[in-house]
TORKOL-4160 file (C-alpha; in steps of 0.2 Angstrom, whole numbers, padded with zeros to 4 digits, m for minus):
437
<pt num="1" X="0482" Y="0673" Z="0576"/>
<pt num="2" X="0498" Y="0663" Z="0575"/>
<pt num="3" X="0489" Y="0651" Z="0562"/>
<pt num="4" X="0483" Y="0666" Z="0552"/>
<pt num="5" X="0500" Y="0673" Z="0551"/>
<pt num="6" X="0507" Y="0656" Z="0545"/>
<pt num="7" X="0494" Y="0654" Z="0531"/>
<pt num="8" X="0498" Y="0672" Z="0525"/>
<pt num="9" X="0517" Y="0671" Z="0525"/>
<pt num="10" X="0521" Y="0653" Z="0524"/>
<pt num="11" X="0528" Y="0641" Z="0538"/>
<pt num="12" X="0544" Y="0633" Z="0530"/>
<pt num="13" X="0553" Y="0640" Z="0545"/>
<pt num="14" X="0544" Y="0627" Z="0556"/>
<pt num="15" X="0551" Y="0613" Z="0545"/>
<pt num="16" X="0568" Y="0619" Z="0550"/>
<pt num="17" X="0563" Y="0620" Z="0568"/>
<pt num="18" X="0557" Y="0602" Z="0566"/>
<pt num="19" X="0574" Y="0596" Z="0559"/>
<pt num="20" X="0583" Y="0604" Z="0574"/>
<pt num="21" X="0570" Y="0596" Z="0586"/>
<pt num="22" X="0574" Y="0579" Z="0579"/>
<pt num="23" X="0593" Y="0582" Z="0580"/>
<pt num="24" X="0592" Y="0588" Z="0598"/>
<pt num="25" X="0581" Y="0572" Z="0602"/>
<pt num="26" X="0595" Y="0561" Z="0595"/>
<pt num="27" X="0608" Y="0571" Z="0604"/>
<pt num="28" X="0600" Y="0567" Z="0621"/>
<pt num="29" X="0595" Y="0550" Z="0616"/>
<pt num="30" X="0613" Y="0546" Z="0613"/>
<pt num="31" X="0620" Y="0554" Z="0629"/>
<pt num="32" X="0606" Y="0546" Z="0640"/>
<pt num="33" X="0611" Y="0527" Z="0636"/>
<pt num="34" X="0625" Y="0525" Z="0649"/>
<pt num="35" X="0614" Y="0531" Z="0664"/>
<pt num="36" X="0601" Y="0518" Z="0660"/>
<pt num="37" X="0615" Y="0505" Z="0658"/>
<pt num="38" X="0624" Y="0510" Z="0674"/>
<pt num="39" X="0618" Y="0495" Z="0685"/>
<pt num="40" X="0623" Y="0483" Z="0671"/>
<pt num="41" X="0640" Y="0491" Z="0668"/>
<pt num="42" X="0643" Y="0492" Z="0687"/>
<pt num="43" X="0641" Y="0474" Z="0689"/>
<pt num="44" X="0651" Y="0469" Z="0673"/>
<pt num="45" X="0666" Y="0481" Z="0676"/>
<pt num="46" X="0665" Y="0483" Z="0695"/>
<pt num="47" X="0663" Y="0502" Z="0695"/>
<pt num="48" X="0662" Y="0512" Z="0711"/>
<pt num="49" X="0651" Y="0528" Z="0711"/>
<pt num="50" X="0667" Y="0538" Z="0708"/>
<pt num="51" X="0671" Y="0528" Z="0693"/>
<pt num="52" X="0655" Y="0532" Z="0686"/>
<pt num="53" X="0656" Y="0550" Z="0690"/>
<pt num="54" X="0673" Y="0551" Z="0682"/>
<pt num="55" X="0666" Y="0544" Z="0666"/>
<pt num="56" X="0652" Y="0557" Z="0667"/>
<pt num="57" X="0665" Y="0571" Z="0670"/>
<pt num="58" X="0675" Y="0565" Z="0655"/>
<pt num="59" X="0660" Y="0568" Z="0644"/>
<pt num="60" X="0657" Y="0585" Z="0652"/>
<pt num="61" X="0675" Y="0591" Z="0651"/>
<pt num="62" X="0676" Y="0587" Z="0633"/>
<pt num="63" X="0658" Y="0594" Z="0630"/>
<pt num="64" X="0664" Y="0610" Z="0639"/>
<pt num="65" X="0680" Y="0612" Z="0628"/>
<pt num="66" X="0670" Y="0606" Z="0612"/>
<pt num="67" X="0657" Y="0620" Z="0614"/>
<pt num="68" X="0669" Y="0634" Z="0612"/>
<pt num="69" X="0677" Y="0626" Z="0596"/>
<pt num="70" X="0661" Y="0620" Z="0589"/>
<pt num="71" X="0653" Y="0637" Z="0591"/>
<pt num="72" X="0667" Y="0646" Z="0582"/>
<pt num="73" X="0668" Y="0633" Z="0568"/>
<pt num="74" X="0649" Y="0634" Z="0565"/>
<pt num="75" X="0650" Y="0653" Z="0564"/>
<pt num="76" X="0664" Y="0651" Z="0551"/>
<pt num="77" X="0658" Y="0636" Z="0540"/>
<pt num="78" X="0639" Y="0639" Z="0542"/>
<pt num="79" X="0625" Y="0630" Z="0550"/>
<pt num="80" X="0621" Y="0617" Z="0536"/>
<pt num="81" X="0639" Y="0609" Z="0535"/>
<pt num="82" X="0643" Y="0612" Z="0553"/>
<pt num="83" X="0628" Y="0603" Z="0560"/>
<pt num="84" X="0630" Y="0588" Z="0548"/>
<pt num="85" X="0648" Y="0586" Z="0553"/>
<pt num="86" X="0645" Y="0587" Z="0572"/>
<pt num="87" X="0630" Y="0575" Z="0571"/>
<pt num="88" X="0640" Y="0562" Z="0560"/>
<pt num="89" X="0655" Y="0562" Z="0573"/>
<pt num="90" X="0644" Y="0560" Z="0588"/>
<pt num="91" X="0634" Y="0546" Z="0580"/>
<pt num="92" X="0651" Y="0537" Z="0577"/>
<pt num="93" X="0656" Y="0541" Z="0595"/>
<pt num="94" X="0640" Y="0533" Z="0602"/>
<pt num="95" X="0642" Y="0517" Z="0592"/>
<pt num="96" X="0660" Y="0516" Z="0598"/>
<pt num="97" X="0654" Y="0513" Z="0616"/>
<pt num="98" X="0650" Y="0496" Z="0612"/>
<pt num="99" X="0668" Y="0492" Z="0610"/>
<pt num="100" X="0673" Y="0498" Z="0627"/>
<pt num="101" X="0682" Y="0486" Z="0639"/>
<pt num="102" X="0683" Y="0496" Z="0656"/>
<pt num="103" X="0681" Y="0512" Z="0665"/>
<pt num="104" X="0696" Y="0520" Z="0655"/>
<pt num="105" X="0690" Y="0516" Z="0638"/>
<pt num="106" X="0672" Y="0521" Z="0642"/>
<pt num="107" X="0679" Y="0538" Z="0648"/>
<pt num="108" X="0688" Y="0540" Z="0631"/>
<pt num="109" X="0673" Y="0536" Z="0621"/>
<pt num="110" X="0662" Y="0547" Z="0632"/>
<pt num="111" X="0675" Y="0561" Z="0629"/>
<pt num="112" X="0674" Y="0559" Z="0611"/>
<pt num="113" X="0655" Y="0559" Z="0612"/>
<pt num="114" X="0656" Y="0575" Z="0623"/>
<pt num="115" X="0667" Y="0585" Z="0611"/>
<pt num="116" X="0656" Y="0581" Z="0596"/>
<pt num="117" X="0639" Y="0583" Z="0604"/>
<pt num="118" X="0645" Y="0600" Z="0609"/>
<pt num="119" X="0640" Y="0606" Z="0592"/>
<pt num="120" X="0622" Y="0603" Z="0593"/>
<pt num="121" X="0616" Y="0619" Z="0603"/>
<pt num="122" X="0627" Y="0632" Z="0594"/>
<pt num="123" X="0621" Y="0625" Z="0577"/>
<pt num="124" X="0603" Y="0624" Z="0583"/>
<pt num="125" X="0602" Y="0641" Z="0590"/>
<pt num="126" X="0611" Y="0648" Z="0575"/>
<pt num="127" X="0598" Y="0640" Z="0564"/>
<pt num="128" X="0584" Y="0648" Z="0575"/>
<pt num="129" X="0593" Y="0665" Z="0574"/>
<pt num="130" X="0594" Y="0663" Z="0555"/>
<pt num="131" X="0576" Y="0657" Z="0552"/>
<pt num="132" X="0565" Y="0666" Z="0565"/>
<pt num="133" X="0561" Y="0684" Z="0569"/>
<pt num="134" X="0566" Y="0690" Z="0586"/>
<pt num="135" X="0549" Y="0688" Z="0594"/>
<pt num="136" X="0547" Y="0670" Z="0589"/>
<pt num="137" X="0564" Y="0664" Z="0594"/>
<pt num="138" X="0561" Y="0658" Z="0612"/>
<pt num="139" X="0545" Y="0649" Z="0606"/>
<pt num="140" X="0555" Y="0640" Z="0592"/>
<pt num="141" X="0569" Y="0637" Z="0605"/>
<pt num="142" X="0557" Y="0629" Z="0617"/>
<pt num="143" X="0550" Y="0618" Z="0603"/>
<pt num="144" X="0567" Y="0611" Z="0598"/>
<pt num="145" X="0573" Y="0611" Z="0616"/>
<pt num="146" X="0559" Y="0599" Z="0620"/>
<pt num="147" X="0569" Y="0587" Z="0610"/>
<pt num="148" X="0580" Y="0585" Z="0625"/>
<pt num="149" X="0565" Y="0578" Z="0634"/>
<pt num="150" X="0559" Y="0567" Z="0620"/>
<pt num="151" X="0577" Y="0559" Z="0619"/>
<pt num="152" X="0577" Y="0557" Z="0638"/>
<pt num="153" X="0559" Y="0549" Z="0636"/>
<pt num="154" X="0563" Y="0537" Z="0622"/>
<pt num="155" X="0579" Y="0531" Z="0631"/>
<pt num="156" X="0571" Y="0523" Z="0646"/>
<pt num="157" X="0558" Y="0515" Z="0635"/>
<pt num="158" X="0570" Y="0507" Z="0623"/>
<pt num="159" X="0588" Y="0505" Z="0630"/>
<pt num="160" X="0583" Y="0493" Z="0645"/>
<pt num="161" X="0573" Y="0483" Z="0633"/>
<pt num="162" X="0587" Y="0481" Z="0620"/>
<pt num="163" X="0599" Y="0478" Z="0634"/>
<pt num="164" X="0588" Y="0464" Z="0642"/>
<pt num="165" X="0584" Y="0455" Z="0625"/>
<pt num="166" X="0600" Y="0458" Z="0616"/>
<pt num="167" X="0615" Y="0466" Z="0625"/>
<pt num="168" X="0621" Y="0482" Z="0631"/>
<pt num="169" X="0633" Y="0483" Z="0616"/>
<pt num="170" X="0618" Y="0482" Z="0604"/>
<pt num="171" X="0610" Y="0496" Z="0614"/>
<pt num="172" X="0624" Y="0508" Z="0610"/>
<pt num="173" X="0625" Y="0502" Z="0592"/>
<pt num="174" X="0607" Y="0503" Z="0588"/>
<pt num="175" X="0604" Y="0520" Z="0597"/>
<pt num="176" X="0620" Y="0528" Z="0590"/>
<pt num="177" X="0615" Y="0523" Z="0572"/>
<pt num="178" X="0599" Y="0534" Z="0571"/>
<pt num="179" X="0608" Y="0550" Z="0568"/>
<pt num="180" X="0614" Y="0544" Z="0550"/>
<pt num="181" X="0595" Y="0544" Z="0545"/>
<pt num="182" X="0593" Y="0562" Z="0551"/>
<pt num="183" X="0607" Y="0567" Z="0539"/>
<pt num="184" X="0598" Y="0563" Z="0524"/>
<pt num="185" X="0583" Y="0574" Z="0528"/>
<pt num="186" X="0595" Y="0588" Z="0534"/>
<pt num="187" X="0604" Y="0589" Z="0517"/>
<pt num="188" X="0588" Y="0588" Z="0508"/>
<pt num="189" X="0578" Y="0601" Z="0517"/>
<pt num="190" X="0591" Y="0614" Z="0525"/>
<pt num="191" X="0599" Y="0629" Z="0518"/>
<pt num="192" X="0600" Y="0647" Z="0524"/>
<pt num="193" X="0584" Y="0658" Z="0520"/>
<pt num="194" X="0593" Y="0668" Z="0506"/>
<pt num="195" X="0597" Y="0651" Z="0497"/>
<pt num="196" X="0582" Y="0641" Z="0501"/>
<pt num="197" X="0571" Y="0640" Z="0485"/>
<pt num="198" X="0556" Y="0633" Z="0495"/>
<pt num="199" X="0554" Y="0649" Z="0505"/>
<pt num="200" X="0542" Y="0662" Z="0499"/>
<pt num="201" X="0547" Y="0680" Z="0498"/>
<pt num="202" X="0533" Y="0684" Z="0511"/>
<pt num="203" X="0540" Y="0673" Z="0524"/>
<pt num="204" X="0558" Y="0678" Z="0520"/>
<pt num="205" X="0553" Y="0696" Z="0523"/>
<pt num="206" X="0544" Y="0691" Z="0539"/>
<pt num="207" X="0559" Y="0682" Z="0546"/>
<pt num="208" X="0570" Y="0698" Z="0543"/>
<pt num="209" X="0558" Y="0712" Z="0547"/>
<pt num="210" X="0565" Y="0716" Z="0564"/>
<pt num="211" X="0583" Y="0715" Z="0559"/>
<pt num="212" X="0584" Y="0734" Z="0559"/>
<pt num="213" X="0577" Y="0736" Z="0576"/>
<pt num="214" X="0589" Y="0724" Z="0584"/>
<pt num="215" X="0604" Y="0732" Z="0576"/>
<pt num="216" X="0611" Y="0715" Z="0570"/>
<pt num="217" X="0626" Y="0715" Z="0559"/>
<pt num="218" X="0630" Y="0699" Z="0549"/>
<pt num="219" X="0648" Y="0701" Z="0543"/>
<pt num="220" X="0658" Y="0705" Z="0559"/>
<pt num="221" X="0665" Y="0690" Z="0568"/>
<pt num="222" X="0675" Y="0696" Z="0583"/>
<pt num="223" X="0688" Y="0686" Z="0592"/>
<pt num="224" X="0684" Y="0676" Z="0608"/>
<pt num="225" X="0694" Y="0688" Z="0618"/>
<pt num="226" X="0683" Y="0702" Z="0611"/>
<pt num="227" X="0667" Y="0693" Z="0615"/>
<pt num="228" X="0673" Y="0690" Z="0633"/>
<pt num="229" X="0675" Y="0709" Z="0635"/>
<pt num="230" X="0656" Y="0711" Z="0635"/>
<pt num="231" X="0645" Y="0710" Z="0651"/>
<pt num="232" X="0632" Y="0702" Z="0640"/>
<pt num="233" X="0643" Y="0687" Z="0637"/>
<pt num="234" X="0647" Y="0685" Z="0656"/>
<pt num="235" X="0628" Y="0685" Z="0660"/>
<pt num="236" X="0625" Y="0671" Z="0649"/>
<pt num="237" X="0641" Y="0662" Z="0656"/>
<pt num="238" X="0634" Y="0664" Z="0673"/>
<pt num="239" X="0617" Y="0657" Z="0669"/>
<pt num="240" X="0624" Y="0642" Z="0661"/>
<pt num="241" X="0638" Y="0638" Z="0674"/>
<pt num="242" X="0625" Y="0639" Z="0688"/>
<pt num="243" X="0611" Y="0629" Z="0680"/>
<pt num="244" X="0617" Y="0617" Z="0667"/>
<pt num="245" X="0625" Y="0605" Z="0681"/>
<pt num="246" X="0607" Y="0603" Z="0688"/>
<pt num="247" X="0600" Y="0597" Z="0672"/>
<pt num="248" X="0615" Y="0585" Z="0670"/>
<pt num="249" X="0613" Y="0579" Z="0687"/>
<pt num="250" X="0595" Y="0574" Z="0684"/>
<pt num="251" X="0599" Y="0567" Z="0667"/>
<pt num="252" X="0614" Y="0556" Z="0674"/>
<pt num="253" X="0608" Y="0552" Z="0691"/>
<pt num="254" X="0589" Y="0551" Z="0691"/>
<pt num="255" X="0589" Y="0532" Z="0687"/>
<pt num="256" X="0602" Y="0529" Z="0701"/>
<pt num="257" X="0592" Y="0539" Z="0713"/>
<pt num="258" X="0577" Y="0528" Z="0710"/>
<pt num="259" X="0587" Y="0513" Z="0712"/>
<pt num="260" X="0595" Y="0519" Z="0729"/>
<pt num="261" X="0579" Y="0527" Z="0736"/>
<pt num="262" X="0566" Y="0515" Z="0730"/>
<pt num="263" X="0575" Y="0499" Z="0724"/>
<pt num="264" X="0569" Y="0500" Z="0707"/>
<pt num="265" X="0579" Y="0490" Z="0694"/>
<pt num="266" X="0579" Y="0487" Z="0675"/>
<pt num="267" X="0563" Y="0491" Z="0666"/>
<pt num="268" X="0555" Y="0497" Z="0682"/>
<pt num="269" X="0564" Y="0513" Z="0680"/>
<pt num="270" X="0557" Y="0516" Z="0663"/>
<pt num="271" X="0540" Y="0523" Z="0668"/>
<pt num="272" X="0545" Y="0536" Z="0681"/>
<pt num="273" X="0560" Y="0542" Z="0671"/>
<pt num="274" X="0549" Y="0544" Z="0656"/>
<pt num="275" X="0536" Y="0553" Z="0665"/>
<pt num="276" X="0548" Y="0566" Z="0672"/>
<pt num="277" X="0554" Y="0570" Z="0654"/>
<pt num="278" X="0536" Y="0570" Z="0646"/>
<pt num="279" X="0531" Y="0583" Z="0658"/>
<pt num="280" X="0547" Y="0593" Z="0655"/>
<pt num="281" X="0545" Y="0592" Z="0637"/>
<pt num="282" X="0528" Y="0601" Z="0637"/>
<pt num="283" X="0536" Y="0614" Z="0649"/>
<pt num="284" X="0550" Y="0617" Z="0637"/>
<pt num="285" X="0537" Y="0623" Z="0624"/>
<pt num="286" X="0527" Y="0632" Z="0637"/>
<pt num="287" X="0543" Y="0641" Z="0643"/>
<pt num="288" X="0546" Y="0648" Z="0626"/>
<pt num="289" X="0527" Y="0652" Z="0623"/>
<pt num="290" X="0525" Y="0663" Z="0639"/>
<pt num="291" X="0536" Y="0677" Z="0634"/>
<pt num="292" X="0529" Y="0677" Z="0616"/>
<pt num="293" X="0511" Y="0678" Z="0624"/>
<pt num="294" X="0516" Y="0692" Z="0635"/>
<pt num="295" X="0523" Y="0702" Z="0620"/>
<pt num="296" X="0508" Y="0699" Z="0609"/>
<pt num="297" X="0493" Y="0700" Z="0622"/>
<pt num="298" X="0500" Y="0711" Z="0635"/>
<pt num="299" X="0511" Y="0722" Z="0624"/>
<pt num="300" X="0526" Y="0720" Z="0635"/>
<pt num="301" X="0543" Y="0724" Z="0628"/>
<pt num="302" X="0552" Y="0708" Z="0623"/>
<pt num="303" X="0566" Y="0709" Z="0636"/>
<pt num="304" X="0554" Y="0713" Z="0650"/>
<pt num="305" X="0544" Y="0697" Z="0645"/>
<pt num="306" X="0560" Y="0687" Z="0645"/>
<pt num="307" X="0566" Y="0692" Z="0662"/>
<pt num="308" X="0549" Y="0690" Z="0670"/>
<pt num="309" X="0547" Y="0673" Z="0663"/>
<pt num="310" X="0564" Y="0667" Z="0668"/>
<pt num="311" X="0561" Y="0673" Z="0686"/>
<pt num="312" X="0545" Y="0663" Z="0687"/>
<pt num="313" X="0554" Y="0648" Z="0681"/>
<pt num="314" X="0568" Y="0651" Z="0694"/>
<pt num="315" X="0556" Y="0649" Z="0708"/>
<pt num="316" X="0549" Y="0633" Z="0703"/>
<pt num="317" X="0564" Y="0621" Z="0707"/>
<pt num="318" X="0564" Y="0626" Z="0725"/>
<pt num="319" X="0551" Y="0612" Z="0728"/>
<pt num="320" X="0564" Y="0599" Z="0724"/>
<pt num="321" X="0572" Y="0602" Z="0741"/>
<pt num="322" X="0557" Y="0593" Z="0749"/>
<pt num="323" X="0556" Y="0579" Z="0736"/>
<pt num="324" X="0563" Y="0566" Z="0747"/>
<pt num="325" X="0551" Y="0570" Z="0762"/>
<pt num="326" X="0536" Y="0569" Z="0750"/>
<pt num="327" X="0543" Y="0553" Z="0742"/>
<pt num="328" X="0543" Y="0545" Z="0759"/>
<pt num="329" X="0524" Y="0544" Z="0758"/>
<pt num="330" X="0523" Y="0539" Z="0740"/>
<pt num="331" X="0537" Y="0538" Z="0727"/>
<pt num="332" X="0526" Y="0547" Z="0714"/>
<pt num="333" X="0525" Y="0563" Z="0725"/>
<pt num="334" X="0544" Y="0564" Z="0723"/>
<pt num="335" X="0543" Y="0560" Z="0704"/>
<pt num="336" X="0530" Y="0574" Z="0703"/>
<pt num="337" X="0541" Y="0587" Z="0712"/>
<pt num="338" X="0557" Y="0582" Z="0702"/>
<pt num="339" X="0546" Y="0583" Z="0686"/>
<pt num="340" X="0542" Y="0601" Z="0691"/>
<pt num="341" X="0561" Y="0605" Z="0693"/>
<pt num="342" X="0565" Y="0597" Z="0677"/>
<pt num="343" X="0551" Y="0607" Z="0668"/>
<pt num="344" X="0557" Y="0623" Z="0676"/>
<pt num="345" X="0575" Y="0620" Z="0669"/>
<pt num="346" X="0568" Y="0617" Z="0652"/>
<pt num="347" X="0558" Y="0633" Z="0652"/>
<pt num="348" X="0572" Y="0642" Z="0659"/>
<pt num="349" X="0584" Y="0635" Z="0646"/>
<pt num="350" X="0574" Y="0640" Z="0631"/>
<pt num="351" X="0574" Y="0658" Z="0637"/>
<pt num="352" X="0592" Y="0658" Z="0643"/>
<pt num="353" X="0598" Y="0653" Z="0626"/>
<pt num="354" X="0587" Y="0666" Z="0618"/>
<pt num="355" X="0595" Y="0680" Z="0628"/>
<pt num="356" X="0610" Y="0678" Z="0617"/>
<pt num="357" X="0601" Y="0682" Z="0601"/>
<pt num="358" X="0592" Y="0696" Z="0611"/>
<pt num="359" X="0609" Y="0704" Z="0615"/>
<pt num="360" X="0621" Y="0699" Z="0601"/>
<pt num="361" X="0621" Y="0700" Z="0581"/>
<pt num="362" X="0617" Y="0684" Z="0572"/>
<pt num="363" X="0635" Y="0682" Z="0566"/>
<pt num="364" X="0641" Y="0679" Z="0584"/>
<pt num="365" X="0627" Y="0669" Z="0591"/>
<pt num="366" X="0635" Y="0652" Z="0589"/>
<pt num="367" X="0652" Y="0658" Z="0596"/>
<pt num="368" X="0644" Y="0666" Z="0612"/>
<pt num="369" X="0633" Y="0650" Z="0614"/>
<pt num="370" X="0649" Y="0640" Z="0613"/>
<pt num="371" X="0657" Y="0651" Z="0627"/>
<pt num="372" X="0642" Y="0649" Z="0638"/>
<pt num="373" X="0641" Y="0630" Z="0634"/>
<pt num="374" X="0659" Y="0628" Z="0640"/>
<pt num="375" X="0654" Y="0637" Z="0656"/>
<pt num="376" X="0639" Y="0625" Z="0658"/>
<pt num="377" X="0650" Y="0610" Z="0655"/>
<pt num="378" X="0662" Y="0616" Z="0668"/>
<pt num="379" X="0648" Y="0618" Z="0680"/>
<pt num="380" X="0641" Y="0601" Z="0676"/>
<pt num="381" X="0659" Y="0594" Z="0679"/>
<pt num="382" X="0659" Y="0602" Z="0696"/>
<pt num="383" X="0642" Y="0595" Z="0701"/>
<pt num="384" X="0645" Y="0578" Z="0694"/>
<pt num="385" X="0662" Y="0576" Z="0703"/>
<pt num="386" X="0654" Y="0582" Z="0719"/>
<pt num="387" X="0639" Y="0570" Z="0717"/>
<pt num="388" X="0651" Y="0555" Z="0715"/>
<pt num="389" X="0661" Y="0559" Z="0730"/>
<pt num="390" X="0646" Y="0563" Z="0741"/>
<pt num="391" X="0637" Y="0547" Z="0736"/>
<pt num="392" X="0653" Y="0537" Z="0739"/>
<pt num="393" X="0655" Y="0545" Z="0756"/>
<pt num="394" X="0637" Y="0543" Z="0762"/>
<pt num="395" X="0635" Y="0526" Z="0755"/>
<pt num="396" X="0649" Y="0520" Z="0766"/>
<pt num="397" X="0640" Y="0527" Z="0781"/>
<pt num="398" X="0623" Y="0519" Z="0775"/>
<pt num="399" X="0616" Y="0536" Z="0772"/>
<pt num="400" X="0615" Y="0538" Z="0753"/>
<pt num="401" X="0599" Y="0548" Z="0755"/>
<pt num="402" X="0609" Y="0562" Z="0764"/>
<pt num="403" X="0620" Y="0564" Z="0748"/>
<pt num="404" X="0605" Y="0566" Z="0737"/>
<pt num="405" X="0597" Y="0579" Z="0749"/>
<pt num="406" X="0613" Y="0590" Z="0748"/>
<pt num="407" X="0612" Y="0589" Z="0729"/>
<pt num="408" X="0594" Y="0593" Z="0728"/>
<pt num="409" X="0597" Y="0608" Z="0739"/>
<pt num="410" X="0609" Y="0615" Z="0726"/>
<pt num="411" X="0596" Y="0610" Z="0712"/>
<pt num="412" X="0583" Y="0621" Z="0721"/>
<pt num="413" X="0593" Y="0636" Z="0724"/>
<pt num="414" X="0604" Y="0637" Z="0708"/>
<pt num="415" X="0592" Y="0646" Z="0696"/>
<pt num="416" X="0587" Y="0660" Z="0708"/>
<pt num="417" X="0606" Y="0663" Z="0711"/>
<pt num="418" X="0608" Y="0664" Z="0692"/>
<pt num="419" X="0594" Y="0676" Z="0689"/>
<pt num="420" X="0600" Y="0688" Z="0702"/>
<pt num="421" X="0618" Y="0688" Z="0695"/>
<pt num="422" X="0612" Y="0690" Z="0677"/>
<pt num="423" X="0598" Y="0703" Z="0678"/>
<pt num="424" X="0602" Y="0712" Z="0694"/>
<pt num="425" X="0621" Y="0713" Z="0693"/>
<pt num="426" X="0627" Y="0710" Z="0675"/>
<pt num="427" X="0614" Y="0716" Z="0662"/>
<pt num="428" X="0598" Y="0723" Z="0671"/>
<pt num="429" X="0593" Y="0731" Z="0654"/>
<pt num="430" X="0600" Y="0718" Z="0642"/>
<pt num="431" X="0607" Y="0731" Z="0630"/>
<pt num="432" X="0611" Y="0725" Z="0612"/>
<pt num="433" X="0630" Y="0723" Z="0609"/>
<pt num="434" X="0638" Y="0735" Z="0597"/>
<pt num="435" X="0652" Y="0726" Z="0590"/>
<pt num="436" X="0669" Y="0734" Z="0591"/>
<pt num="437" X="0677" Y="0738" Z="0574"/>
């Protein structure tokens, strides 16, 4: 059915989805480098766990602040130019890590990377809102969001190798330079549907056929204060604040967990880390596919399909609470369970972002995602700061595994808490926002 539709109306929108997918891959490839070089950098610069967590927090704080500004700027200057600027700047920031000389300079460059990488998701989801009808947005989001996993897969397969055979400085420069290649394709292939000459009229009409039923308005750009007056904004904020930190914890501490728990080092970490993100990559796509399938084949309303899918994904991370116990028999049992939790996050995230375009006009999507992204960054800071101090405390006691158990407990419960706050308290019916004049 999906193939038949594409043949009839065209499929240029999937070219756009591919561009956003590769940008998101680069985004996560760049931010993952430091976690894989952590053992090397710890030795060279004599870092403690708190030093590392402070560097992570510098990234997250800047990312949180950057999300609000990036979303607003992208809504004003447009997706094409906004995406290009943010990717250029974060590529420069990534390369600059090679010139760091200690914890402070690393924190400065991480902050620069954070504030510039913040533009990726507001731009990406604005592109999806511009280029896809409502019923396809979660699926498109799931596809490009799987780029986060591809980036996290490529990093352990390349970064340790580059660092081992060349140096950690070369690893930052080589990975950070990839974004400049993407820019060439972006300027060649991207424009909004109304200006894109490669787009057929049939596909243009298909992309916009459900605009009337969503009540979308394209000209109004309310202030941040006005957006914060809507319960829909706070629902997205709650979902991001409670769950983003879990993903970031896995992203930045999974290699360290494998070293602490199973004494893996160097390239030994590559395979289990890559496995986690391979599985999660497929789940990101499946997470966006499930609500679309429920709409098409079960005739469910879009919002019912979205909420039900997210509830299913919220239950899956509970198993991570038992990952250490399972891993005491075989490390790969723990890896499988962590893979399930990472997969659930990606499926959850693909739909969480799409709730914004479910409830807000396209003209405000990047701004609302920016506000939620700031909340996610603040939640990530809280998790990272707590993790660093927990691990330092329990490492002194020779009980580092207790620190990881506490963090995994939060990882298991965060999604259910977020779902209940969003869909039982704040927006049970997910009404579409009517912008105030």
